[in-house]
N, C-alpha and C positions, 0 to 999 in steps of 0.2 A: 432334445438337445442335439442329437446326432444329425437330424435333418437340418437344423439351423447351421451347424458347422459345415455340412455338406454343400449347402446352397449360398453360404455367406458371400463368396466371391461373385456369384451371378447377381445377387441382390445389390451389392456394392457397385458393380459395373453398370447395372441398370439405373441406379440412382445418379451416377455420374453422367450418363447419357441424357437423362431427363434434365439435369442442370445445364448441360450444353445447349439443349433445345430451347430452354427458357432464355438463355443469353441471346440466342439468335433471334428470338421474337422481339427482343428489346432494340435490335439494330435496324433502324428504318432507313429506307432510301429517300433521298430528297425527291420532291414531286417532279422535278425536271431532269431526273437522272437518265442519262442516255446509255442504255445497255449496249447499243451498237458501237460505242466508243471504247468499250472495255477490251483491251488487248489480251488475248489468250483464251477467250471463250470460243467454243465451236459455233459455227453458223446456226446449227439447230438450236442450241441453247440461247443464243442471241435472239433468234426469232421468237422462241417461246416466251422469253422474258419480256420482249417488246410487246408482244400480243397480250399477255396476261397482266403485265404491269404489277408485280407483287409489291406490297407495301413494306415488307420486312425481309430480312435474310431467312427467317424461319419459314415464311410463306414461300419464298423462292425454293427453299430446300425440299418442299413437299411437291413441287412440280415434277411430273414424270419426265425423265431424261436429264434433269439438272443434277449433275454429279457433285459429290463432296469436293472434288477438285475445283469445279466451277464456283462453288460457294466460297472456297478459300480465295480464289481470284477476285471475286466480288468484294470480299472483306478487305483484301489488300488495297484494292482500288478505292474503297471508301476511306481507308486510313490515309492514303496518299492525298485525297481531296479534302481531308480534314473533317470528315463527317463521322468519324469514329473516335 
């Protein structure tokens, strides 16, 4: 019981993080999505995304060098274009 109480916050936070990742996996990029046209992404991130062509935000988030801020920018851009 003591262990459960001690680690409850960590377990809850981990479960929330897993749920966020699942939601990102459900957000797909259109096949013709132009990563170079997204304002706010660094040149390095644009190049990586253009080269790798991730299918979803979840996949993009696992690319080395793609920051949480870049994922947020991509998500906002998808919303503006009506894909989300």
